[in-house]
C-alpha positions as CSV (number, residue, x, y, z in Angstrom):
1,M,29.9,-0.6,18.5
2,E,27.8,2.5,19.3
3,E,30.3,5.3,18.8
4,K,32.6,6.0,16.0
5,V,35.1,8.8,15.2
6,G,33.4,11.9,14.1
7,F,30.0,11.0,15.7
8,N,29.4,12.1,19.3
9,G,26.0,10.6,20.0
10,N,23.9,7.6,20.2
11,L,24.4,5.9,16.9
12,A,21.7,3.3,17.3
13,L,19.1,6.0,18.3
14,F,20.3,8.0,15.3
15,R,19.8,5.2,12.9
16,A,16.3,4.4,14.3
17,C,15.2,8.0,13.9
18,A,16.6,8.3,10.4
19,I,15.1,5.0,9.2
20,T,11.7,6.0,10.7
21,L,11.8,9.3,8.7
22,I,12.7,7.4,5.5
23,V,9.9,4.8,6.1
24,N,7.5,7.7,6.6
25,L,8.4,9.1,3.1
26,V,8.1,5.7,1.5
27,G,4.8,5.2,3.1
28,L,3.5,8.5,1.8
29,V,4.5,7.6,-1.8
30,A,3.0,4.1,-1.4
31,G,-0.3,5.6,-0.2
32,L,-0.4,8.0,-3.1
33,L,0.4,5.2,-5.6
34,F,-2.4,3.1,-4.1
35,S,-4.9,6.0,-4.5
36,V,-3.9,6.3,-8.1
37,G,-4.0,2.6,-8.6
38,Q,-7.6,2.4,-7.4
39,D,-8.8,4.2,-10.4
40,R,-8.3,1.5,-13.1
41,F,-10.0,3.7,-15.7
42,F,-7.4,6.4,-15.1
43,L,-4.6,3.8,-15.4
44,A,-6.1,2.5,-18.6
45,S,-6.4,6.0,-20.0
46,L,-2.9,6.9,-19.0
47,W,-1.5,3.7,-20.6
48,N,-3.5,4.4,-23.8
49,A,-2.2,7.9,-23.9
50,L,1.4,6.8,-23.5
51,T,1.2,4.2,-26.2
52,T,-0.8,6.1,-28.8
53,S,0.2,9.7,-28.4
54,S,2.9,11.4,-30.5
55,L,5.6,13.8,-29.2
56,D,3.5,16.8,-30.2
57,D,0.6,15.4,-28.2
58,F,2.9,15.1,-25.2
59,I,4.1,18.6,-25.5
60,G,0.6,19.9,-25.8
61,M,-0.6,17.9,-22.8
62,A,2.4,19.2,-20.8
63,G,1.5,22.8,-21.8
64,L,-2.1,22.3,-20.7
65,F,-1.0,20.7,-17.5
66,I,1.2,23.7,-16.6
67,A,-1.3,26.2,-17.8
68,S,-4.1,24.7,-15.6
69,G,-2.0,25.6,-12.5
70,I,-1.9,21.9,-11.3
71,G,1.6,21.4,-12.7
72,I,3.4,23.8,-10.3
73,P,2.2,22.2,-7.0
74,V,2.7,18.7,-8.4
75,M,6.2,19.5,-9.4
76,L,7.0,21.2,-6.1
77,G,5.6,18.2,-4.3
78,F,7.8,15.9,-6.4
79,V,10.9,18.0,-5.9
80,A,10.2,18.2,-2.1
81,F,9.8,14.5,-1.8
82,V,13.0,13.8,-3.8
83,A,14.9,16.3,-1.8
84,A,13.6,15.0,1.6
85,F,14.3,11.4,0.6
86,A,17.8,12.2,-0.7
87,L,18.7,14.2,2.4
88,S,17.4,11.5,4.7
89,I,19.6,8.9,3.0
90,Y,22.5,11.3,3.1
91,A,22.0,12.0,6.8
92,L,21.8,8.2,7.5
93,V,25.0,7.4,5.6
94,K,27.0,10.5,6.7
95,K,25.6,10.6,10.2
96,K,24.4,14.2,9.9
97,V,22.3,14.9,12.9
98,V,21.6,18.5,11.8
99,I,19.7,17.4,8.8
100,L,17.4,15.2,11.0
101,K,16.9,18.2,13.3
102,I,15.7,20.3,10.4
103,Y,13.4,17.5,9.3
104,A,12.1,17.1,12.9
105,V,11.2,20.8,13.1
106,L,9.3,20.6,9.7
107,L,7.6,17.5,10.9
108,L,6.4,19.2,14.1
109,I,5.1,22.1,12.1
110,W,3.2,19.8,9.8
111,I,1.6,17.9,12.7
112,F,0.5,21.3,14.2
113,L,-1.0,22.4,10.8
114,Q,-2.8,19.1,10.5
115,T,-4.4,19.6,13.9
116,L,-5.7,23.0,12.8
117,A,-7.1,21.6,9.6
118,I,-10.9,21.6,9.2
119,D,-12.6,18.4,8.0
120,P,-15.3,19.5,5.6
121,I,-17.2,16.2,6.0
122,S,-17.2,16.3,9.8
123,A,-18.4,19.9,9.8
124,L,-21.7,18.9,8.2
125,D,-23.0,17.0,11.3
126,E,-22.8,17.9,15.0
127,G,-22.2,14.4,16.2
128,V,-19.7,13.6,13.5
129,R,-18.0,16.9,14.1
130,Q,-17.5,16.1,17.8
131,I,-16.2,12.6,17.1
132,G,-13.9,14.0,14.3
133,A,-12.6,16.7,16.6
134,G,-11.9,14.3,19.4
135,T,-10.2,11.8,17.1
136,R,-8.1,14.6,15.5
137,I,-7.0,15.9,18.9
138,A,-6.2,12.4,20.1
139,N,-4.2,11.6,16.9
140,S,-2.3,14.9,17.3
141,L,-1.4,14.6,21.0
142,M,-0.7,10.9,20.9
143,N,1.3,11.0,17.6
144,V,4.3,8.7,17.3
145,Y,6.0,11.1,15.0
146,I,6.2,13.6,17.8
147,V,8.2,11.0,19.7
148,V,10.5,10.6,16.7
149,A,10.9,14.4,16.3
150,V,11.7,15.0,20.0
151,S,14.0,11.9,20.1
152,I,16.1,13.4,17.3
153,F,17.1,16.3,19.6
154,F,18.4,13.8,22.2
155,I,20.7,11.9,19.9
156,E,23.7,13.9,21.1
157,S,22.5,14.2,24.7
158,K,24.3,12.6,27.6
159,R,20.9,11.1,28.6
160,A,20.8,9.1,25.4
161,E,24.3,7.5,25.8
162,K,24.8,3.8,26.2
163,I,25.1,2.6,29.8
164,V,26.3,-0.6,31.3
165,D,23.7,-2.7,33.1
166,V,23.8,-6.0,34.9
167,G,22.7,-8.0,31.9
168,G,25.2,-6.4,29.5
169,N,25.3,-3.3,27.3
170,L,22.0,-1.5,27.5
171,N,21.3,1.3,25.1
172,L,19.2,3.6,27.3
173,G,18.4,6.1,24.6
174,L,17.1,3.5,22.2
175,L,15.1,1.8,25.0
176,R,13.4,5.1,25.8
177,F,12.7,5.7,22.2
178,C,11.0,2.3,21.6
179,A,9.2,2.4,24.9
180,A,7.8,5.9,24.2
181,I,6.6,4.9,20.8
182,F,4.9,1.8,22.2
183,I,3.2,3.9,24.9
184,V,2.0,6.6,22.5
185,S,0.9,4.0,19.9
186,G,-1.0,2.0,22.5
187,L,-2.7,5.0,24.0
188,N,-3.6,6.3,20.5
189,G,-5.1,3.0,19.5
190,F,-7.1,2.8,22.7
191,A,-8.3,6.4,22.4
192,N,-9.4,5.9,18.8
193,A,-11.3,2.7,19.7
194,F,-13.1,4.5,22.5
195,L,-13.9,7.6,20.4
196,L,-15.0,5.6,17.3
197,Q,-16.7,2.9,19.5
198,S,-14.9,0.2,17.6
199,F,-13.8,-2.2,20.3
200,S,-12.0,-5.3,19.2
201,W,-11.1,-8.4,21.3
202,T,-7.6,-8.4,19.8
203,Y,-6.9,-4.7,19.3
204,V,-7.9,-3.0,22.6
205,P,-6.4,-5.6,25.1
206,F,-3.2,-5.7,23.1
207,C,-3.0,-1.8,23.3
208,V,-3.3,-2.0,27.1
209,L,-0.7,-4.8,27.4
210,I,1.7,-3.0,25.2
211,V,1.5,0.2,27.2
212,V,1.9,-1.7,30.5
213,A,5.0,-3.6,29.1
214,A,6.5,-0.4,27.8
215,V,6.0,1.5,31.0
216,F,7.5,-1.4,33.0
217,A,10.5,-1.6,30.6
218,L,11.0,2.2,30.8
219,V,10.9,2.3,34.6
220,K,12.9,-0.8,35.3
221,K,15.2,-0.4,32.3
222,N,14.4,-4.0,31.3
223,S,15.1,-4.8,27.6
224,M,13.5,-8.2,27.8
225,V,10.1,-6.8,28.8
226,L,10.5,-4.3,25.9
227,V,11.1,-7.2,23.5
228,A,8.0,-8.9,24.9
229,G,6.0,-5.7,24.2
230,S,7.5,-5.7,20.7
231,L,6.3,-9.3,20.1
232,M,2.9,-8.3,21.3
233,M,2.9,-5.4,18.9
234,F,3.8,-7.8,16.0
235,V,0.9,-10.1,17.0
236,Q,-1.4,-7.1,17.2
237,I,-0.4,-5.9,13.7
238,I,-0.9,-9.4,12.2
239,C,-4.3,-9.8,13.9
240,S,-5.4,-6.3,12.8
241,M,-4.3,-7.0,9.2
242,F,-6.4,-10.1,9.1
243,Q,-9.4,-8.4,10.7
244,V,-9.3,-5.7,8.1
245,A,-8.9,-8.3,5.3
246,M,-12.0,-10.1,6.5
247,A,-13.9,-6.8,6.6
248,L,-12.8,-6.0,3.1
249,E,-13.8,-9.5,2.0
250,W,-10.2,-10.4,1.2
251,N,-9.8,-7.7,-1.5
252,A,-6.2,-8.2,-2.6
253,L,-5.6,-4.5,-3.6
254,Y,-6.9,-3.1,-0.3
255,F,-5.2,-5.8,1.8
256,V,-1.8,-4.8,0.2
257,N,-2.5,-1.2,1.0
258,V,-3.4,-2.0,4.6
259,A,-0.3,-4.2,5.0
260,I,1.9,-1.5,3.7
261,S,0.4,1.1,6.0
262,F,1.0,-1.2,9.0
263,I,4.6,-2.0,8.0
264,L,5.7,1.5,6.9
265,N,5.1,3.2,10.3
266,P,7.3,4.1,13.3
267,A,5.7,1.4,15.5
268,F,7.0,-1.3,13.2
269,V,10.4,0.2,13.1
270,A,10.4,0.4,17.0
271,C,9.4,-3.3,17.1
272,I,12.6,-4.2,15.2
273,A,14.7,-1.6,17.1
274,A,13.7,-3.1,20.4
275,F,15.9,-6.2,19.6
276,F,18.9,-3.9,19.4
277,V,18.5,-2.2,22.8
278,E,20.6,-4.9,24.5
279,P,21.6,-7.2,21.6
280,E,24.1,-9.4,23.6
281,R,21.6,-10.3,26.3
282,I,18.7,-10.8,23.8
283,K,20.9,-13.0,21.7
284,R,21.9,-15.2,24.7
285,Y,18.2,-15.4,25.8
286,F,17.0,-16.7,22.4
287,Q,20.0,-19.1,22.1
């Protein structure tokens, strides 16, 4: 049931967008924790400080932390994350599209600022700078989060409403959302492989196949082709994870970080959402 009293929009599309934003926040925290966890000396020192320091020592360290100027941005970042996470959960539960729209505007601003950011390492070498600039532009223009942010503004649009197709109830808005993410993700992967000259027998062909499947599903409004593209995306993710694991010599800590980065992203959410574009038909097909 896509519509309920008090919500005049595409509920499935709304949930997909809200879950994507929540997954993004969780992914940011997971990446930060991994960065901290890499420094085992830091963790050992922190554990030693927590187990041996007195209350006066904690107060003194907190004072130094605040006086150094680091405490304010850290606290602001923590408060911003808690507020964004809480608002995202609230929006998902209470079906508040306005909150997602505010989040979408901030997300677009953040992507724009990232595009303008200067990479100090790339600036040292002309060749590296050109590759870095091309990669940054490609990642900015073909960014799945732009698709998510734009899709949020179509949740209450007539174009995103559910329609009746030959095979059953087809959620056109959700189909467009998933297909757009597959297309942008595939093009982004192909562009990065070309710019970085890192062609892989599993990665690049899958990118092309996923884009072709998504375009066909979008034009023909075919949910089964979209599901096929979703399955290809799953296979690509698994193959890429194992390739990275082999390159890292099966380092467990790095493999967990890579797995989390693959799972906590909009493409993975779109893979799952593709099965809900036309659930009745997909259920009958698998049965």
